[in-house]
MARLUMVEX-376203 format. One line per 5 residues: number of its first residue (from 1); their letters; for each residue x, y, z of C-alpha. Coordinates in steps of 0.001 Angstrom, whole numbers, plus 500000, padded with zeros to 6 digits. Layout:
residues N
NUM = a = X/Y/Z ~ ...
This chain:
residues 132
1 = msntd = 475509/491959/496780 ~ 474000/491737/493343 ~ 475815/490601/490229 ~ 475624/494124/488770 ~ 477608/495461/491756
6 = rksvs = 480386/493008/490953 ~ 480526/494297/487376 ~ 480902/497931/488321 ~ 484145/499704/487504 ~ 484385/500811/491122
11 = yivna = 484254/497199/492343 ~ 486964/496060/489917 ~ 489264/498995/490706 ~ 488773/498489/494443 ~ 489509/494755/494110
16 = vaall = 492776/495577/492344 ~ 493612/498099/495092 ~ 493019/495437/497757 ~ 495184/492924/495889 ~ 498000/495449/495483
21 = giigv = 497687/496336/499162 ~ 498098/492693/500146 ~ 501138/492342/497900 ~ 502591/495584/499271 ~ 502248/494635/502926
26 = icyfl = 503816/491215/502293 ~ 506715/492847/500456 ~ 507129/495322/503328 ~ 507554/492475/505784 ~ 510122/490887/503449
31 = sgddk = 512154/494024/502760 ~ 511627/496486/505615 ~ 514744/495578/507617 ~ 518240/496772/506765 ~ 520132/493483/506773
36 = semtd = 523516/495235/506637 ~ 522744/497060/509896 ~ 524360/500217/508477 ~ 521215/502234/509184 ~ 518566/502206/511888
41 = tfvta = 515918/500780/509527 ~ 513479/498137/510720 ~ 509952/496805/510250 ~ 507682/498877/512458 ~ 504053/498814/513547
46 = lvyvp = 503846/502490/512552 ~ 503804/501268/508952 ~ 502240/497821/508935 ~ 499274/498415/511279 ~ 497688/501207/509181
51 = yivav = 498709/499310/506049 ~ 496820/496201/507163 ~ 493822/498311/508232 ~ 493892/499978/504785 ~ 493775/496552/503122
56 = lcslv = 490863/495604/505371 ~ 489050/498827/504390 ~ 489622/497956/500730 ~ 488197/494493/501324 ~ 485176/495944/503174
61 = glfya = 484719/498305/500219 ~ 484113/495260/498034 ~ 480928/494519/499958 ~ 479695/498072/500621 ~ 479332/500625/497862
66 = nglvk = 479905/503474/500325 ~ 482721/505667/499014 ~ 483791/506746/502507 ~ 485220/503290/503199 ~ 487370/503629/500088
71 = iaafa = 488440/507148/501081 ~ 489430/505772/504500 ~ 491501/503125/502717 ~ 493200/505877/500692 ~ 494001/507875/503834
76 = lyffs = 495474/504828/505545 ~ 497511/503845/502477 ~ 498811/507405/502279 ~ 499700/507441/505976 ~ 501478/504110/505564
81 = laawg = 503457/505502/502639 ~ 504463/508570/504651 ~ 505456/506445/507659 ~ 507341/504066/505367 ~ 509276/506970/503879
86 = mtqag = 510090/508313/507324 ~ 511325/504967/508631 ~ 513216/504083/505453 ~ 514890/507467/504850 ~ 518258/506382/506247
91 = yivnv = 518336/503288/504064 ~ 517273/505206/500947 ~ 520021/507785/501486 ~ 522514/504991/502140 ~ 521641/503316/498830
96 = fmgld = 521868/506565/496864 ~ 525193/507452/498482 ~ 526515/503995/497599 ~ 528761/503755/500651 ~ 528280/500096/501511
101 = gntfs = 526950/498507/498330 ~ 523320/498242/499482 ~ 520723/498170/496702 ~ 516959/498266/496508 ~ 515562/494756/496291
106 = fayil = 512654/493847/494039 ~ 510403/493495/497117 ~ 511520/496923/498362 ~ 510587/498613/495079 ~ 507364/496611/494884
111 = tflct = 506376/497811/498373 ~ 506678/501423/497239 ~ 504870/500929/493928 ~ 502038/498821/495372 ~ 501408/501336/498146
116 = iaaav = 501127/504244/495724 ~ 498988/502267/493289 ~ 496651/501007/496021 ~ 496174/504542/497358 ~ 495425/505985/493919
121 = lsvva = 493087/503140/492986 ~ 491186/503533/496267 ~ 490427/507168/495422 ~ 489467/506226/491856 ~ 487169/503475/493173
126 = aavkk = 485453/505984/495452 ~ 484951/508455/492613 ~ 483791/506108/489829 ~ 480266/504675/489760 ~ 479981/503440/486153
131 = ka = 478973/499933/485117 ~ 481437/497804/483140
């Protein structure tokens, strides 16, 4: 990889997406379980396996300029977000209803925000080819 590839906007955006993906998956492991056991919410491979593969695609995208790798990362981030929403729906409703005093932790919110940001940045990295 040449030094000019490292200075491209696509490289920088993809590196940020990979970093946010790593932060998001760590936060998911920290916050994915419902500690109060009021809902059937738990850490599941349906979320973290595609999430980890998405991070790996983002990291591979740092070494290959092929936009399809970055699009694959976007698709996997998006699938992880959808699976996360499906598995966390009971907890989210429980928090909004306020029945047992559960709240969203910082790690829980960070999981959601990092997943969305990583997905969006992966698409942007695939679309942008300008030099910084």
